[in-house]
C-alpha positions in Angstrom: 0.3 0.0 -0.1 1.6 3.2 -1.1 1.1 6.7 1.2 1.4 10.1 -0.8 0.1 13.1 0.2 -2.1 15.4 -1.1 0.0 18.2 -3.1 1.7 14.4 -4.7 -1.8 13.5 -5.6 -3.5 16.3 -6.8 0.1 16.5 -9.2 0.1 13.1 -9.8 -3.7 11.7 -10.1 -3.6 10.5 -13.5 -0.8 8.1 -12.5 -2.0 7.1 -9.2 -5.3 6.3 -10.8 -3.5 4.0 -13.2 -1.6 2.2 -10.7 -5.4 1.9 -8.9 -7.0 0.4 -12.2 -3.9 -2.0 -13.5 -2.4 -3.0 -10.4 -5.4 -3.0 -8.1 -3.3 -1.1 -6.1 -4.7 0.9 -2.7 -3.3 4.0 -2.0 -3.6 6.3 1.1 -3.9 10.5 0.9 -2.6 12.0 3.8 -2.9 15.5 5.0 0.1 17.0 7.5 1.2 12.9 8.1 -2.4 12.0 8.6 -4.4 9.8 6.4 -7.6 11.4 4.9 -8.5 9.1 2.0 -8.2 6.2 0.5 -8.0 5.4 -3.6 -9.2 1.9 -3.9 -10.1 0.1 -7.2 -14.1 -0.6 -7.7 -15.5 -3.8 -7.7 -17.4 -4.4 -10.5 -20.0 -7.2 -10.1 -21.0 -9.9 -12.7 -24.1 -9.1 -14.4 -24.3 -12.3 -15.7 -24.8 -14.3 -12.4 -28.4 -14.5 -10.9 -29.1 -13.9 -7.6 -30.5 -17.1 -5.9 -33.0 -15.2 -4.3 -34.8 -14.2 -7.1 -36.1 -17.9 -7.2 -38.4 -17.0 -4.1 -40.3 -15.0 -6.0 -43.7 -15.8 -6.8 -46.0 -14.1 -9.4 -50.0 -14.3 -8.9 -50.5 -12.4 -11.8 -49.0 -11.7 -15.0 -46.6 -9.0 -15.0 -46.7 -8.4 -18.6 -50.7 -7.8 -18.5 -52.2 -4.4 -19.3 -53.2 -2.7 -16.0 -55.4 0.0 -18.0 -58.5 -1.4 -16.3 -57.0 -0.6 -12.8 -56.2 3.2 -13.9 -59.7 3.9 -15.4 -61.4 2.6 -11.9 -59.6 5.4 -9.8 
């Protein structure tokens, strides 16, 4: 884990972001020697994986059915 001060973080932000993105490095940004922030890589979830809890959902009606009648009764 790398620690940099605010001035260095401002002047080398692109390089720091590259380290975080490519090397999955965590970078601490400090002010007056005290850690104040951390640059960390974002975790991107796998959009092709279905959540198992979805199998517990039960539809009691056709969710694609028109709801015009419901709106006209209001």
